[in-house]
A tleap script that builds the chain and sets N, CA, C and O, in Angstrom:
source leaprc.protein.ff14SB
mol = sequence {
  NMET ALA SER VAL LEU LYS LYS ARG GLY ALA
  VAL ARG GLN ALA GLY THR SER GLY GLY ARG
  GLY GLU ILE PRO THR PRO GLY ALA LYS GLY
  VAL ALA GLY ARG PHE ARG ASP ALA LEU ALA
  ILE ALA ARG GLN THR GLY LEU LEU ARG GLY
  PRO ARG THR LYS ILE VAL ARG GLY ARG MET
  PRO ASN ALA LEU VAL GLN LYS ALA LYS VAL
  SER SER GLY VAL HIE SER ASP THR GLU LEU
  ILE GLU VAL ALA LEU ALA ASN LEU ALA VAL
  ALA ASP GLU TYR PRO SER TRP LEU LEU SER
  GLN ARG GLY THR VAL SER LYS ASP THR ASP
  LEU GLU CPHE
}
set mol.1.N position { 8.958 -47.699 -59.594 }
set mol.1.CA position { 7.662 -48.335 -59.112 }
set mol.1.C position { 7.252 -47.878 -57.870 }
set mol.1.O position { 8.117 -47.539 -57.063 }
set mol.2.N position { 5.965 -47.806 -57.554 }
set mol.2.CA position { 5.626 -47.269 -56.133 }
set mol.2.C position { 5.960 -48.139 -55.089 }
set mol.2.O position { 6.122 -49.327 -55.368 }
set mol.3.N position { 6.096 -47.736 -53.882 }
set mol.3.CA position { 6.337 -48.442 -52.573 }
set mol.3.C position { 5.193 -49.356 -52.475 }
set mol.3.O position { 4.071 -49.084 -52.901 }
set mol.4.N position { 5.543 -50.508 -51.864 }
set mol.4.CA position { 4.615 -51.512 -51.438 }
set mol.4.C position { 4.413 -51.351 -49.784 }
set mol.4.O position { 5.380 -51.370 -49.023 }
set mol.5.N position { 3.169 -51.205 -49.370 }
set mol.5.CA position { 2.862 -50.886 -47.991 }
set mol.5.C position { 2.086 -52.146 -47.552 }
set mol.5.O position { 1.212 -52.673 -48.241 }
set mol.6.N position { 2.514 -52.602 -46.265 }
set mol.6.CA position { 1.766 -53.846 -45.527 }
set mol.6.C position { 0.885 -53.310 -44.807 }
set mol.6.O position { 1.196 -52.371 -44.074 }
set mol.7.N position { -0.278 -53.744 -44.854 }
set mol.7.CA position { -1.676 -53.315 -44.153 }
set mol.7.C position { -2.440 -54.423 -43.965 }
set mol.7.O position { -2.865 -55.072 -44.921 }
set mol.8.N position { -2.724 -54.789 -42.504 }
set mol.8.CA position { -3.633 -55.810 -42.093 }
set mol.8.C position { -3.550 -57.044 -42.894 }
set mol.8.O position { -4.582 -57.521 -43.367 }
set mol.9.N position { -2.333 -57.633 -43.095 }
set mol.9.CA position { -2.478 -58.878 -43.849 }
set mol.9.C position { -2.581 -58.819 -45.260 }
set mol.9.O position { -2.855 -59.829 -45.909 }
set mol.10.N position { -2.364 -57.619 -45.834 }
set mol.10.CA position { -2.678 -57.309 -47.313 }
set mol.10.C position { -1.416 -56.440 -47.697 }
set mol.10.O position { -0.745 -55.827 -46.867 }
set mol.11.N position { -1.159 -56.463 -49.129 }
set mol.11.CA position { -0.324 -55.656 -49.754 }
set mol.11.C position { -0.930 -54.631 -50.433 }
set mol.11.O position { -1.926 -54.905 -51.103 }
set mol.12.N position { -0.498 -53.421 -50.389 }
set mol.12.CA position { -1.113 -52.273 -51.106 }
set mol.12.C position { -0.002 -51.536 -51.752 }
set mol.12.O position { 0.989 -51.269 -51.073 }
set mol.13.N position { -0.068 -51.180 -52.999 }
set mol.13.CA position { 0.794 -50.395 -53.726 }
set mol.13.C position { 0.362 -48.995 -53.517 }
set mol.13.O position { -0.796 -48.654 -53.756 }
set mol.14.N position { 1.384 -48.061 -53.016 }
set mol.14.CA position { 1.130 -46.692 -52.873 }
set mol.14.C position { 1.324 -45.851 -54.092 }
set mol.14.O position { 2.445 -45.961 -54.589 }
set mol.15.N position { 0.550 -45.091 -54.653 }
set mol.15.CA position { 0.843 -44.164 -55.714 }
set mol.15.C position { 0.604 -44.779 -57.093 }
set mol.15.O position { 0.863 -44.127 -58.104 }
set mol.16.N position { 0.140 -45.959 -57.150 }
set mol.16.CA position { -0.001 -46.421 -58.485 }
set mol.16.C position { -1.374 -46.062 -59.122 }
set mol.16.O position { -2.295 -45.871 -58.328 }
set mol.17.N position { -1.618 -45.951 -60.383 }
set mol.17.CA position { -2.680 -45.700 -61.086 }
set mol.17.C position { -3.508 -47.037 -61.407 }
set mol.17.O position { -3.056 -48.138 -61.093 }
set mol.18.N position { -4.758 -46.878 -62.056 }
set mol.18.CA position { -5.315 -48.158 -62.462 }
set mol.18.C position { -6.293 -48.735 -61.489 }
set mol.18.O position { -6.752 -49.856 -61.708 }
set mol.19.N position { -6.657 -48.031 -60.397 }
set mol.19.CA position { -7.671 -48.371 -59.364 }
set mol.19.C position { -7.270 -49.456 -58.636 }
set mol.19.O position { -8.175 -50.067 -58.067 }
set mol.20.N position { -5.958 -49.926 -58.480 }
set mol.20.CA position { -5.481 -51.043 -57.640 }
set mol.20.C position { -5.890 -50.689 -56.261 }
set mol.20.O position { -5.789 -49.518 -55.894 }
set mol.21.N position { -6.374 -51.672 -55.413 }
set mol.21.CA position { -6.651 -51.513 -54.200 }
set mol.21.C position { -5.725 -52.430 -53.338 }
set mol.21.O position { -4.542 -52.515 -53.667 }
set mol.22.N position { -6.168 -53.092 -52.303 }
set mol.22.CA position { -5.317 -54.056 -51.541 }
set mol.22.C position { -5.128 -55.273 -52.348 }
set mol.22.O position { -6.006 -55.665 -53.117 }
set mol.23.N position { -4.054 -55.853 -52.200 }
set mol.23.CA position { -3.752 -57.194 -52.762 }
set mol.23.C position { -3.565 -58.214 -51.713 }
set mol.23.O position { -2.830 -57.950 -50.761 }
set mol.24.N position { -4.191 -59.413 -51.801 }
set mol.24.CA position { -3.728 -60.310 -50.567 }
set mol.24.C position { -2.305 -60.634 -50.917 }
set mol.24.O position { -1.851 -60.613 -52.061 }
set mol.25.N position { -1.609 -60.952 -49.760 }
set mol.25.CA position { -0.126 -61.340 -49.690 }
set mol.25.C position { -0.002 -62.651 -50.240 }
set mol.25.O position { -0.895 -63.497 -50.285 }
set mol.26.N position { 1.303 -62.770 -50.703 }
set mol.26.CA position { 1.557 -64.134 -51.522 }
set mol.26.C position { 1.300 -65.213 -50.571 }
set mol.26.O position { 1.541 -65.086 -49.370 }
set mol.27.N position { 0.755 -66.403 -51.155 }
set mol.27.CA position { 0.549 -67.559 -50.548 }
set mol.27.C position { -0.985 -67.502 -50.211 }
set mol.27.O position { -1.391 -68.454 -49.544 }
set mol.28.N position { -1.864 -66.586 -50.546 }
set mol.28.CA position { -3.261 -66.482 -50.353 }
set mol.28.C position { -3.927 -67.813 -51.080 }
set mol.28.O position { -3.424 -68.369 -52.056 }
set mol.29.N position { -5.088 -68.200 -50.458 }
set mol.29.CA position { -5.597 -69.504 -50.858 }
set mol.29.C position { -6.469 -69.397 -52.180 }
set mol.29.O position { -7.129 -68.399 -52.470 }
set mol.30.N position { -6.396 -70.439 -52.870 }
set mol.30.CA position { -7.011 -70.662 -54.132 }
set mol.30.C position { -6.397 -69.987 -55.460 }
set mol.30.O position { -5.317 -69.398 -55.520 }
set mol.31.N position { -7.271 -70.187 -56.465 }
set mol.31.CA position { -6.707 -69.529 -57.759 }
set mol.31.C position { -6.306 -68.090 -57.671 }
set mol.31.O position { -5.274 -67.661 -58.188 }
set mol.32.N position { -7.196 -67.324 -56.966 }
set mol.32.CA position { -6.690 -65.806 -56.880 }
set mol.32.C position { -5.457 -65.689 -56.214 }
set mol.32.O position { -4.641 -64.872 -56.640 }
set mol.33.N position { -5.172 -66.451 -55.134 }
set mol.33.CA position { -3.838 -66.529 -54.406 }
set mol.33.C position { -2.686 -66.771 -55.342 }
set mol.33.O position { -1.661 -66.098 -55.236 }
set mol.34.N position { -2.833 -67.825 -56.370 }
set mol.34.CA position { -1.830 -68.251 -57.268 }
set mol.34.C position { -1.578 -66.980 -58.175 }
set mol.34.O position { -0.442 -66.564 -58.403 }
set mol.35.N position { -2.691 -66.414 -58.659 }
set mol.35.CA position { -2.395 -65.144 -59.637 }
set mol.35.C position { -1.657 -63.979 -58.830 }
set mol.35.O position { -0.807 -63.282 -59.382 }
set mol.36.N position { -1.982 -63.825 -57.656 }
set mol.36.CA position { -1.341 -62.774 -56.682 }
set mol.36.C position { 0.041 -63.265 -56.457 }
set mol.36.O position { 0.968 -62.455 -56.456 }
set mol.37.N position { 0.218 -64.345 -56.295 }
set mol.37.CA position { 1.773 -64.832 -56.258 }
set mol.37.C position { 2.532 -64.678 -57.576 }
set mol.37.O position { 3.738 -64.436 -57.629 }
set mol.38.N position { 1.863 -64.811 -58.462 }
set mol.38.CA position { 2.532 -64.519 -59.951 }
set mol.38.C position { 2.907 -62.989 -59.978 }
set mol.38.O position { 3.998 -62.634 -60.425 }
set mol.39.N position { 2.000 -62.102 -59.498 }
set mol.39.CA position { 2.319 -60.717 -59.315 }
set mol.39.C position { 3.435 -60.369 -58.561 }
set mol.39.O position { 4.284 -59.565 -58.947 }
set mol.40.N position { 3.461 -61.084 -57.256 }
set mol.40.CA position { 4.593 -60.923 -56.378 }
set mol.40.C position { 5.891 -61.421 -56.965 }
set mol.40.O position { 6.920 -60.820 -56.656 }
set mol.41.N position { 5.949 -62.445 -57.771 }
set mol.41.CA position { 7.108 -62.833 -58.466 }
set mol.41.C position { 7.694 -61.858 -59.448 }
set mol.41.O position { 8.877 -61.530 -59.544 }
set mol.42.N position { 6.534 -61.396 -60.255 }
set mol.42.CA position { 6.924 -60.258 -61.325 }
set mol.42.C position { 7.413 -59.003 -60.459 }
set mol.42.O position { 8.344 -58.300 -60.852 }
set mol.43.N position { 6.788 -58.780 -59.354 }
set mol.43.CA position { 7.368 -57.559 -58.722 }
set mol.43.C position { 8.901 -57.810 -58.300 }
set mol.43.O position { 9.842 -57.043 -58.506 }
set mol.44.N position { 8.933 -59.038 -57.676 }
set mol.44.CA position { 10.373 -59.296 -56.896 }
set mol.44.C position { 11.502 -59.307 -58.142 }
set mol.44.O position { 12.689 -59.066 -57.924 }
set mol.45.N position { 11.000 -59.602 -59.410 }
set mol.45.CA position { 11.990 -59.797 -60.490 }
set mol.45.C position { 12.215 -58.451 -61.279 }
set mol.45.O position { 13.066 -58.318 -62.158 }
set mol.46.N position { 11.353 -57.479 -60.860 }
set mol.46.CA position { 11.409 -56.168 -61.625 }
set mol.46.C position { 10.652 -55.987 -62.804 }
set mol.46.O position { 10.799 -54.980 -63.497 }
set mol.47.N position { 9.871 -56.864 -63.077 }
set mol.47.CA position { 8.916 -56.849 -64.286 }
set mol.47.C position { 7.841 -55.714 -64.205 }
set mol.47.O position { 7.278 -55.271 -65.206 }
set mol.48.N position { 7.616 -55.301 -62.988 }
set mol.48.CA position { 6.533 -54.383 -62.754 }
set mol.48.C position { 7.242 -52.800 -62.436 }
set mol.48.O position { 6.543 -51.874 -62.024 }
set mol.49.N position { 8.364 -52.692 -62.632 }
set mol.49.CA position { 9.099 -51.422 -62.442 }
set mol.49.C position { 9.039 -50.743 -63.583 }
set mol.49.O position { 8.788 -51.309 -64.647 }
set mol.50.N position { 9.280 -49.368 -63.481 }
set mol.50.CA position { 9.213 -48.509 -64.643 }
set mol.50.C position { 7.944 -47.844 -64.912 }
set mol.50.O position { 6.946 -48.151 -64.260 }
set mol.51.N position { 7.909 -46.910 -65.870 }
set mol.51.CA position { 6.730 -46.215 -66.119 }
set mol.51.C position { 5.853 -47.184 -66.953 }
set mol.51.O position { 6.310 -48.067 -67.677 }
set mol.52.N position { 4.539 -46.915 -66.765 }
set mol.52.CA position { 3.538 -47.664 -67.553 }
set mol.52.C position { 3.154 -47.017 -68.724 }
set mol.52.O position { 2.229 -46.205 -68.761 }
set mol.53.N position { 3.902 -47.381 -69.786 }
set mol.53.CA position { 3.654 -46.512 -71.100 }
set mol.53.C position { 3.132 -47.369 -72.328 }
set mol.53.O position { 2.721 -46.890 -73.385 }
set mol.54.N position { 3.213 -48.677 -72.023 }
set mol.54.CA position { 2.784 -49.553 -73.231 }
set mol.54.C position { 1.265 -49.924 -72.923 }
set mol.54.O position { 0.814 -50.391 -71.877 }
set mol.55.N position { 0.545 -49.577 -74.174 }
set mol.55.CA position { -0.885 -49.737 -74.259 }
set mol.55.C position { -1.192 -51.162 -74.779 }
set mol.55.O position { -0.625 -51.542 -75.803 }
set mol.56.N position { -2.023 -51.938 -74.156 }
set mol.56.CA position { -2.422 -53.347 -74.582 }
set mol.56.C position { -4.057 -53.369 -74.622 }
set mol.56.O position { -4.797 -53.145 -73.663 }
set mol.57.N position { -4.460 -53.705 -76.018 }
set mol.57.CA position { -5.901 -53.644 -76.009 }
set mol.57.C position { -6.397 -54.837 -76.871 }
set mol.57.O position { -5.669 -55.422 -77.674 }
set mol.58.N position { -7.646 -55.137 -76.648 }
set mol.58.CA position { -8.258 -56.294 -77.262 }
set mol.58.C position { -9.670 -56.360 -77.013 }
set mol.58.O position { -10.104 -55.937 -75.942 }
set mol.59.N position { -10.444 -56.849 -77.890 }
set mol.59.CA position { -11.904 -57.185 -77.679 }
set mol.59.C position { -12.042 -58.571 -77.225 }
set mol.59.O position { -11.485 -59.502 -77.807 }
set mol.60.N position { -12.730 -58.706 -76.258 }
set mol.60.CA position { -12.971 -60.066 -75.649 }
set mol.60.C position { -14.418 -60.342 -75.287 }
set mol.60.O position { -15.175 -59.408 -75.021 }
set mol.61.N position { -14.797 -61.540 -75.273 }
set mol.61.CA position { -16.255 -61.823 -74.884 }
set mol.61.C position { -16.477 -61.418 -73.483 }
set mol.61.O position { -15.638 -61.769 -72.653 }
set mol.62.N position { -17.533 -60.701 -73.101 }
set mol.62.CA position { -17.712 -60.210 -71.687 }
set mol.62.C position { -17.841 -61.399 -70.764 }
set mol.62.O position { -17.359 -61.349 -69.633 }
set mol.63.N position { -18.446 -62.415 -71.189 }
set mol.63.CA position { -18.557 -63.814 -70.282 }
set mol.63.C position { -16.929 -64.016 -69.885 }
set mol.63.O position { -16.616 -64.170 -68.704 }
set mol.64.N position { -16.038 -64.006 -70.829 }
set mol.64.CA position { -14.672 -64.465 -70.547 }
set mol.64.C position { -14.007 -63.474 -69.378 }
set mol.64.O position { -13.503 -63.855 -68.322 }
set mol.65.N position { -14.129 -62.232 -69.808 }
set mol.65.CA position { -13.737 -61.185 -68.985 }
set mol.65.C position { -14.301 -61.399 -67.472 }
set mol.65.O position { -13.558 -61.585 -66.508 }
set mol.66.N position { -15.461 -61.357 -67.415 }
set mol.66.CA position { -16.212 -61.490 -66.115 }
set mol.66.C position { -15.843 -62.627 -65.387 }
set mol.66.O position { -15.575 -62.457 -64.198 }
set mol.67.N position { -15.767 -63.876 -65.914 }
set mol.67.CA position { -15.014 -65.122 -65.181 }
set mol.67.C position { -13.910 -64.865 -64.855 }
set mol.67.O position { -13.678 -65.083 -63.666 }
set mol.68.N position { -12.813 -64.335 -65.655 }
set mol.68.CA position { -11.647 -63.969 -65.362 }
set mol.68.C position { -11.387 -63.178 -64.152 }
set mol.68.O position { -10.509 -63.441 -63.330 }
set mol.69.N position { -12.259 -62.128 -64.092 }
set mol.69.CA position { -12.131 -61.236 -63.077 }
set mol.69.C position { -12.470 -61.778 -61.645 }
set mol.69.O position { -11.896 -61.456 -60.604 }
set mol.70.N position { -13.589 -62.730 -61.795 }
set mol.70.CA position { -14.152 -63.557 -60.571 }
set mol.70.C position { -13.016 -64.317 -59.965 }
set mol.70.O position { -12.699 -64.275 -58.776 }
set mol.71.N position { -12.338 -65.137 -61.066 }
set mol.71.CA position { -11.428 -66.129 -60.629 }
set mol.71.C position { -10.078 -65.519 -60.121 }
set mol.71.O position { -9.421 -66.032 -59.215 }
set mol.72.N position { -9.771 -64.528 -60.700 }
set mol.72.CA position { -8.455 -63.859 -60.243 }
set mol.72.C position { -8.602 -62.748 -59.024 }
set mol.72.O position { -7.633 -62.385 -58.358 }
set mol.73.N position { -9.936 -62.264 -58.827 }
set mol.73.CA position { -10.188 -61.518 -57.870 }
set mol.73.C position { -9.761 -60.054 -58.055 }
set mol.73.O position { -9.380 -59.319 -57.143 }
set mol.74.N position { -9.866 -59.743 -59.281 }
set mol.74.CA position { -9.273 -58.377 -59.714 }
set mol.74.C position { -10.696 -57.676 -60.006 }
set mol.74.O position { -11.723 -58.353 -60.039 }
set mol.75.N position { -10.702 -56.298 -60.215 }
set mol.75.CA position { -11.905 -55.615 -60.574 }
set mol.75.C position { -11.896 -54.647 -61.768 }
set mol.75.O position { -12.922 -54.141 -62.221 }
set mol.76.N position { -10.654 -54.428 -62.242 }
set mol.76.CA position { -10.416 -53.429 -63.259 }
set mol.76.C position { -9.887 -54.256 -64.537 }
set mol.76.O position { -9.268 -55.309 -64.384 }
set mol.77.N position { -10.157 -53.737 -65.755 }
set mol.77.CA position { -9.560 -54.506 -66.890 }
set mol.77.C position { -8.176 -54.427 -66.945 }
set mol.77.O position { -7.565 -55.403 -67.378 }
set mol.78.N position { -7.427 -53.199 -66.495 }
set mol.78.CA position { -6.208 -52.882 -66.444 }
set mol.78.C position { -5.410 -54.048 -65.357 }
set mol.78.O position { -4.360 -54.643 -65.596 }
set mol.79.N position { -6.062 -54.128 -64.411 }
set mol.79.CA position { -5.551 -54.992 -63.440 }
set mol.79.C position { -5.609 -56.486 -63.919 }
set mol.79.O position { -4.684 -57.252 -63.648 }
set mol.80.N position { -6.748 -56.904 -64.659 }
set mol.80.CA position { -6.795 -58.197 -65.247 }
set mol.80.C position { -5.840 -58.515 -66.165 }
set mol.80.O position { -5.376 -59.654 -66.231 }
set mol.81.N position { -5.475 -57.563 -66.930 }
set mol.81.CA position { -4.378 -57.718 -68.012 }
set mol.81.C position { -3.071 -57.907 -67.292 }
set mol.81.O position { -2.327 -58.832 -67.617 }
set mol.82.N position { -2.747 -57.030 -66.282 }
set mol.82.CA position { -1.487 -57.128 -65.545 }
set mol.82.C position { -1.268 -58.511 -65.068 }
set mol.82.O position { -0.278 -59.194 -65.330 }
set mol.83.N position { -2.376 -58.894 -64.277 }
set mol.83.CA position { -2.339 -60.309 -63.804 }
set mol.83.C position { -2.102 -61.504 -64.701 }
set mol.83.O position { -1.401 -62.477 -64.421 }
set mol.84.N position { -2.827 -61.286 -65.892 }
set mol.84.CA position { -2.611 -62.389 -66.962 }
set mol.84.C position { -1.338 -62.440 -67.372 }
set mol.84.O position { -0.731 -63.511 -67.399 }
set mol.85.N position { -0.729 -61.166 -67.778 }
set mol.85.CA position { 0.662 -61.053 -68.284 }
set mol.85.C position { 1.708 -61.554 -67.222 }
set mol.85.O position { 2.697 -62.222 -67.525 }
set mol.86.N position { 1.424 -61.205 -66.090 }
set mol.86.CA position { 2.513 -61.693 -64.940 }
set mol.86.C position { 2.415 -63.182 -64.829 }
set mol.86.O position { 3.421 -63.883 -64.720 }
set mol.87.N position { 1.195 -63.663 -64.858 }
set mol.87.CA position { 1.068 -65.058 -64.708 }
set mol.87.C position { 1.849 -65.842 -66.014 }
set mol.87.O position { 2.550 -66.845 -65.877 }
set mol.88.N position { 1.627 -65.301 -67.035 }
set mol.88.CA position { 2.430 -65.879 -68.188 }
set mol.88.C position { 3.738 -65.724 -68.221 }
set mol.88.O position { 4.460 -66.595 -68.706 }
set mol.89.N position { 4.261 -64.480 -67.659 }
set mol.89.CA position { 5.684 -64.089 -67.677 }
set mol.89.C position { 6.522 -64.921 -66.619 }
set mol.89.O position { 7.741 -65.066 -66.716 }
set mol.90.N position { 5.743 -65.456 -65.593 }
set mol.90.CA position { 6.588 -66.071 -64.472 }
set mol.90.C position { 6.156 -67.452 -64.302 }
set mol.90.O position { 6.506 -68.068 -63.296 }
set mol.91.N position { 5.440 -67.985 -65.179 }
set mol.91.CA position { 5.011 -69.432 -65.051 }
set mol.91.C position { 5.971 -70.318 -64.519 }
set mol.91.O position { 5.853 -70.999 -63.500 }
set mol.92.N position { 7.100 -70.245 -65.430 }
set mol.92.CA position { 8.176 -71.132 -65.109 }
set mol.92.C position { 8.844 -71.106 -63.851 }
set mol.92.O position { 9.408 -72.084 -63.359 }
set mol.93.N position { 8.771 -69.940 -63.323 }
set mol.93.CA position { 9.395 -69.452 -61.921 }
set mol.93.C position { 8.520 -69.741 -60.742 }
set mol.93.O position { 9.010 -69.653 -59.616 }
set mol.94.N position { 7.169 -70.103 -60.917 }
set mol.94.CA position { 6.330 -70.294 -59.704 }
set mol.94.C position { 6.593 -71.460 -58.818 }
set mol.94.O position { 6.480 -71.358 -57.597 }
set mol.95.N position { 6.976 -72.681 -59.467 }
set mol.95.CA position { 7.163 -73.686 -58.429 }
set mol.95.C position { 8.395 -73.407 -57.693 }
set mol.95.O position { 8.377 -73.721 -56.503 }
set mol.96.N position { 9.437 -72.893 -58.148 }
set mol.96.CA position { 10.690 -72.758 -57.350 }
set mol.96.C position { 10.386 -71.612 -56.339 }
set mol.96.O position { 10.811 -71.693 -55.186 }
set mol.97.N position { 9.685 -70.591 -56.745 }
set mol.97.CA position { 9.445 -69.349 -55.810 }
set mol.97.C position { 8.425 -70.012 -54.673 }
set mol.97.O position { 8.546 -69.710 -53.486 }
set mol.98.N position { 7.481 -70.877 -55.109 }
set mol.98.CA position { 6.725 -71.422 -53.882 }
set mol.98.C position { 7.482 -72.203 -52.945 }
set mol.98.O position { 7.249 -72.099 -51.740 }
set mol.99.N position { 8.433 -73.034 -53.421 }
set mol.99.CA position { 9.201 -73.820 -52.707 }
set mol.99.C position { 9.999 -72.995 -51.675 }
set mol.99.O position { 10.204 -73.372 -50.522 }
set mol.100.N position { 10.442 -71.795 -52.224 }
set mol.100.CA position { 11.327 -70.932 -51.422 }
set mol.100.C position { 10.640 -70.287 -50.272 }
set mol.100.O position { 11.256 -69.730 -49.364 }
set mol.101.N position { 9.178 -70.390 -50.347 }
set mol.101.CA position { 8.473 -69.649 -49.350 }
set mol.101.C position { 8.223 -70.602 -48.033 }
set mol.101.O position { 7.577 -70.246 -47.048 }
set mol.102.N position { 8.867 -71.902 -48.206 }
set mol.102.CA position { 8.613 -72.890 -47.152 }
set mol.102.C position { 9.264 -72.177 -45.980 }
set mol.102.O position { 10.310 -71.539 -46.097 }
set mol.103.N position { 8.553 -72.326 -44.780 }
set mol.103.CA position { 9.133 -71.711 -43.459 }
set mol.103.C position { 9.012 -70.439 -43.309 }
set mol.103.O position { 9.618 -69.959 -42.352 }
set mol.104.N position { 8.240 -69.544 -44.154 }
set mol.104.CA position { 8.077 -68.113 -43.918 }
set mol.104.C position { 7.059 -67.847 -43.210 }
set mol.104.O position { 6.900 -66.696 -42.803 }
set mol.105.N position { 6.091 -68.921 -42.891 }
set mol.105.CA position { 4.893 -68.771 -42.019 }
set mol.105.C position { 5.241 -68.898 -40.660 }
set mol.105.O position { 5.893 -69.919 -40.441 }
set mol.106.N position { 5.044 -68.276 -39.796 }
set mol.106.CA position { 5.406 -68.616 -38.278 }
set mol.106.C position { 4.728 -69.718 -37.951 }
set mol.106.O position { 3.625 -69.926 -38.456 }
set mol.107.N position { 5.253 -70.525 -37.120 }
set mol.107.CA position { 4.605 -71.790 -36.604 }
set mol.107.C position { 3.395 -71.411 -35.858 }
set mol.107.O position { 2.435 -72.169 -35.721 }
set mol.108.N position { 3.473 -70.061 -35.317 }
set mol.108.CA position { 2.263 -69.704 -34.364 }
set mol.108.C position { 1.139 -69.420 -35.237 }
set mol.108.O position { 0.043 -69.490 -34.681 }
set mol.109.N position { 1.141 -69.149 -36.339 }
set mol.109.CA position { 0.142 -68.608 -37.234 }
set mol.109.C position { -1.051 -69.663 -37.157 }
set mol.109.O position { -0.750 -70.842 -37.345 }
set mol.110.N position { -2.264 -69.367 -36.919 }
set mol.110.CA position { -3.446 -70.365 -37.013 }
set mol.110.C position { -3.959 -70.520 -38.336 }
set mol.110.O position { -4.565 -69.574 -38.839 }
set mol.111.N position { -3.798 -71.605 -38.980 }
set mol.111.CA position { -4.178 -71.964 -40.196 }
set mol.111.C position { -5.554 -72.453 -40.422 }
set mol.111.O position { -5.873 -72.911 -41.519 }
set mol.112.N position { -6.382 -72.376 -39.440 }
set mol.112.CA position { -7.742 -72.746 -39.337 }
set mol.112.C position { -8.120 -74.199 -40.034 }
set mol.112.O position { -9.037 -74.416 -40.827 }
set mol.113.N position { -7.192 -75.089 -39.531 }
set mol.113.CA position { -7.424 -76.452 -39.980 }
set mol.113.C position { -8.355 -77.144 -38.904 }
set mol.113.O position { -8.704 -78.315 -39.051 }
savepdb mol mol.pdb
quit
């Protein structure tokens, strides 16, 4: 898997294909943040390692795809499928992972409340 680079509060994967840009760091707000957390868990557990050789295709209603892209914050179809699969693959691990993140944000961080 390509290296993950930190840049101005975002995570960017270097050397990946599929048009992936910057990804909000785990713990981001809203539904898109939850999907990004699922990607972070999948990455940490090794599910995103290795060559990208499996092709997954399907015909979907345009409205469903567009709504899913908006909800997840992704832009490409490949990225959308990856987020959806990661969300399904790690769904049972999300609550314990989220609890393990407790205390990882500095007390000095302004959370804008």
